[in-house]
N, C-alpha and C positions, 0 to 999 in steps of 0.2 A: 143245297137249300134244305132247311129243316122244315117238315110239315108243321103247321100250326097246331099247338095243343089247345083244344077247345075247352078243356076243363076250366071251371070258374075259379080255380086256384092259381091260374097263371095269366100274367099280362104279357103280350107278345110285342116285341120291338124289332125293327130292322135298322141296322146302322146306315144302310144306304139311303133311308128316308132323311137322315140328317144331311147327307151330301146333296140329295135332291133339293132340299130346302135352301141350302146355300146357293146352288145353281139357279134356282128359281128367282132368288134375289138379284141375280145377274141376268135375268130375263132369258134363261135357258130352261124352257118348260118341259121339254121331252128329250132329256139327255141320252146319248148312246153309251155303250159300255166304256169306250175310251174316255169320254168326258167324265164319267163317274170315277174311273180309275185315276185320271189326272187330278181331279179336284180332291179326291181322298188323299192322294199323295201330298198335294199342296197344303191341305189343312194340317196333316201330320207334320209336315216340314215347318209350318209356321207356329203351331201350338204344341207340338210334341206327339210322339207315337200313340199315346193313349187318349188323344184329345176327343175322339168320337164318343168313347165311353164316358169321359168327364162331362161332355156336353149333355149326354143323355141323363146322367145322374143329377146334374145341375138343374135340368128342366123339371125333374121329379121333385128335387128339394125346394125349388122356387115356386112350386105349385102350378107351373105351366102345363105339366102333364099330371092328370089325376089318375092314380093307380086304381084299377078296378079289381085287383087281386093281390094277395100277400106275396106272391112269388113272381119272378121275372124270367122270361125267355128272351135272349138276345140273339138275333140271326145276323149273319154276314160278317163275322170276325175274320180279318184278313191280315193282321199285323201282330207281331210278337209283343209289341208294347201294349196292345189291347189285352192280350192274354195275361201278361204280367200284372196289369192293374186289376183285372178280375180275380186273379189267383190270390190277391192280397185279402180277399174276403174268405172267411173260413168255410162258408157253405156254397162256394162257386164251383161248378163243374163244367168242363168243356167237352162237348160232343162233336165228334168228327163224322159227318154224314158222307159216306163214300159211295161213289158210282164210277164206273170206268169212263175214261174220256170218250170212248165211242158212244156209250149210252147217254152221257151228258150232252154230247153234240147232237145226237138224234132228238132228244127232248127239246133242246134250245131251238133247233130249226123248226121243229113241229110247233113250238109255241111262238114262232116268228120273232124270237129275240135276235136271231142271226139269219142272214140270207143264205150262207153256204158254210161248208166245213172249214175253209181257209180262214174266214173271219172269226169263227168260233175258236179255232186252234190258236190264232194269234192272241186273242184276249185271254184264253184259258192259260196259255203258257206264261203270259205276263202275270196273271193272278197267282200262279204257282210260286214264282220266286222272282224278285227284283233285288239286285245287289245294292240295296239302300236300306237304312234303318227306318225310313218313312214310307217304303214302298209296299207292294203286295207280297205277302209272305205266307200264302195258304199252306204250302208244303211244311213250313216250320210250325205253323199253328196245328196242323194235323199231328205232327210229332209230339206236341205238348198236350194233346187231348187226353181226357180221362176215360172216354168211351169211344169206341168205334162202332158205327152202325152201318151196315151194308144196305144200300138202296139201289139195287140193280134189277134189270129185267122186267119192268112193269110197263104195260102198254095202255094206251088211252081207254079202250073199252072196259078194262077192269080197274081203272085208276080210282074211281070213287069208292068202290068196295075195298080195294087194297089200302087206300089212304086211311080209312077207319081202322082196319085191322093192324096196319103198320103202327099207328099212333097208340093203339091199345096195347100192343106188344111192348113198345118202348116204355109205356107207363108201368105195365105190370112187372117187367123185368128190371128196369133201371130207375125210373122216377120214384116208384114206391120204395125202393131200397134207399134212395137219398132222403126221402121224406121221413122214413123210420129212423134213419141215422140222425137227422136234424132234431127229431123229437125225442131222442134218447131211447128209442125202442129197438128191440132185436127183430130180425127178419128170418126166423127159422124156416119159413116156407120158400125162401129164395136162397139157394146155395150156389156156389161157384160152379161154372161149367168146367168140363175137362179142358177145353181150349183156354179158358181164363186161368186156370191153375197152371197149366204147362207154359203159357205165354209169360206169366208172371215169373216163373222159374227162369225163362230165357232172358227176361229183362234183368233179373238178379245176376245172371252170368255177365251181362253186358257191362255192369258196373266195374268189373275186374279189368276191363280194357283200358290201356293207356293211350289209345288212339286220339289224336287231336282233332280229327275230322268227324268221325261217326263211330260211336260205341255200339257194337252189335253183339248180341248173345244168341245162343242156340242150344236146344236140348233135343235129344232123340228119345222117343218113348217106344216101349213095347206095349201095344194095345191088346191086352189079353181079354179073351172072351170068358166070362164067368156066368154060367147058367144058374137060375134060382128056381128050381122046380118045386120047392116047398111052399111058395106063396100062392100057388094055384094058377099061376100064369105061365104061358109058354114063351116068355120074353128072355132075351139075353142082354146082360149089361156089360159095358166095357170098363175095364179097370186099367188105368195108365201106370206104367212102371218106367220111371226115367232110368235109362241104361247108359246114357252118355251125355256130355255137355261140352260147350266150348265158347270162347269169345275171341274177338279179333285181337291178335297180339303178335309181336315179333317172336321168332323161335327161341327156345330156351338157350341161354348163353349169349344172345345178342343184346346189344345196348338198345334200350327203348329210344325212339326217335327224340323225345323231349329231353333226354339226358345224353344224347350222342355227342362225342367229343368234337365231331366235325361240323355239325349243323344245328343241333338242338331245336328242331322243328320238324314238321311233317316232311318226310324224305321226298315225296312228290313235289311239294312246294319248293324244296331246296333245288330239285332238278329244274323246275320251271324258272326259278330265279336265275340259275346259272345260264339257261337258254336265253332269258330276257337280256342278259348282259351283252349278248351278241347282236341284238337288234338295235342298230344305231339310227336307222332311217325308217320312216313309216312304210310298211310293205304295200300299202294301198296307193299312196300319192308321192312317196319319196321324200317327204319333208324330214329334215333332221330333227331328232328327238332330244328334248331337254327335260328329262324326267324329274319331277318333284312329287314326292308322296308324303302325306302327313297322316300319321295314325289317328283315326278319329277318336280313339279311347284316351291315349296318353299324350297326343300331340307331338310325338317324336317325329322329326323330319328325316327324310331319306332322299338322296340324290340318285337313287336307282330303284328299280321295281322290286317290291317286296310283297309277300303274301302273309307273312307272320311277323309281328312286331317283337323285336328282342327286348324292348323296354318293358311292356306290360304283359307280354306273353299272350297276346290276343291276336285273333285273325284280323288282318287288315283288309277291309272291304272297299277301300278307296279306289276309284276307277281313274285310270290315266287315259286321256283322249288326245289324239293328234291335234296340234294347234291349227292345222290347215284343213284337213277333211273331217276332223272331229270324230273319227271312229274310235272305239275302245280297242286300242292297239293290242294290248296283251291278251285281253279276253278273246279277241278274234284270231290271233296268230300264234299263241303258245300251244304246244302239244298238250292235249287233254283238256282244253278249255273251249267251251261254246262251239263255234262253227269250225274250229281249226281241225285239220286232219290228224289222226293218230290219237291214241289213248295212253295214259300212264298207269292204268290199272295194274298191268303186269309188272310195273316197277315198284309197287308197294312192297315194303319189307315184311309185312305182317301176314300170318296165316289168317284166313277169314274164319269167322265163328263156325260156319258150317263145316269147313275143312277140319278144324280142330276137333269138332264133335265126331266126325266120321273117322278120323285117325284114332281117336280114343276108343271108339267102338271096335275098330280092327285090333287095336292093342289088347283089348279085353277078350279077344277071341270071337267077336261078332255075336250073332244070334241066329238061330234057325227059325225064329218066328217070322211069319209072312206079313205081319201087320205093323211094320216100322213107320212111324210118323215123325217128321222133323219139324220143330217149331223154331222160327227165326224172327227176331225183332225187325229185320229188314228183308225184303224180298231178295232171294238169291240172285247172284250174277250168273253169267253163262259159264264161268270157270267152275263155280260151285255146283251148278246144275249138272255138269258132266259127271262130277263125283257122286252126286245124289242118286242119279240113275244107276251108276255102276255099283253103288253100295246096296242096291236092292230096296231102297226106301220107296214106299208106295204113296205117300202123301206129304205135302209141304203146306204148312200153315204159316203165314207171314203177317206182320202188323203194318209195317211202313212200306209203301210202294217204292220200288227202285226199277223203273221201267227199262227193261232190256228185252226186246222182242225175241232175240236169239235164245235167251234163257228160258222163256215160256215155251218156245218151240222145242227145245231140247227135252224139257220135262214132259211135254205132251207126247212127243215121239217115243219117250221111254215109259209111257203109260203111268206117269206120276201125276196124281191129282194135285192141283194148285188151288189153294183156298185162302181168301182174305179173312184175316181174323176179325171176329165181331164180339164185342162184349166190354167188360170192365178191364181197363189197362192197369198196369202195376202202380201207376201214380195214385190210384184210388182203391186198389184191391183191399189192402189191410185196413183202410179207413171205413170201408163199407161192409166188408165181410168180417164179422167177429163173433 
C-alpha cells in the first residue's frame, strides 16, 4: 500500500474503491479480501484487464469525479493489463512499494484486516500471481515498475513520524525528479545512486538473454574507497568499478532453446510436456483424461498438454482441470509445478546470470579487493548463493524477489549481506536522469 501524498498537487485514488462500489450495488457492504479479489477478477473478465483504470478515467471525463489537483496517484494496481493501459500515457510511472511477507502479515493482523497468518498468506499468495489474464498479478506488476520503494521495519509507535518522513523522501528523491522531467527542467541536485547505476547495468545485461521465461542480468563491482582530504571533511566516498558481468544463457556452442532442433521452446517446459504425456488418468480421482488445450493468443488447438504454443511462440497459460474432481491436474502433479514434489531448476540448460559473472571474474584473474558487490535483477537462487559465498562476494543487491529461504540462509551463513534494491529502475533511468 502506498502512503497518501498529501501535497495539493496530487489527487489520490484506490482501485479497490471501484470494486467496493460494485459490490455495494449487490448489497455487499463490508466485503472481505476474497470477495474483493473475486469481484475484481470478474470485472476484468467481463470488461477487459484494464477495465478498472478505464472506469476511473471515465468517471473523471464524465465529471462524476471532480479533480482537486493536476496530478493523479492510483493505488492498488494488481493486473498487467492495468499497467499496460497506464504506460500508454507518456508521463505515467509505476511505483512498487515493497515490504517482506512477514512484515506485511504483521501489519495486516495488527490492523485487523486478517485474523491469523494462514488467512493472510492465502490471500497474499493469490494476489501475487494467478494463472489468468484477468487475475491477480502483483508479482508481474512489480517487475514492470519504474521505481522500487522499500517499506520495511516500521512499528506503530513511530508510524506517524515515519509516515511524514517516508512521503517527504519519496517526493524529494523521485516525485520531484518526475515533475522536473514533465516540465522540461533538469535536476542537477538529484543524481543517480550507485545502486541505481549498477542495477541499470545489470538490466542492460539481461536484455542479452534468450531465455523464454525470465531474463536476468548481473554485474559484479569493486567498490573502491576514495578519500577526499582536500575538501575539509573527513569523509570517504565509494567509487564503483564494474569488473564482471553476466546474463542467463546456454553455454557457448550450445543451441539456444528457442532455436533447438528437437524442441524449440524452454527445455524445462519440454520435459514437463514429455512427462504429461504419461499421465492418462487423474492422479487424484482416477478419472480418464481427455485433454483439450486452446492457446488463448492464437487459438491453436492441442489434444495434449502444452506450455508453449508452436503457432504464436507464446506461453500457454490455459489450465486443464479434471472433468470429475476439477483439480488442476498438471499444475498439481508435474515435477517443478505448484504443489508437486521435485524441481526442474537443475535441468535448465542455461548458466544463471550470477554464475556467468562469477566465472568471468575468475577468468579475469579475480581481484584482491575485499569490497565485491554483486547486483542481480532477480534474487539469487540457492545454487548461485553457494557460488557467491565461495567467490568472496560481500554483498548482494537484487531487484525482483525470488523467494528461496535456502538461498537467504546460505548467504547469511556466509556473512553476505542481502539487500533489496530501492530507487529508479532501468525502465525510467535514462528518461529521468539526463
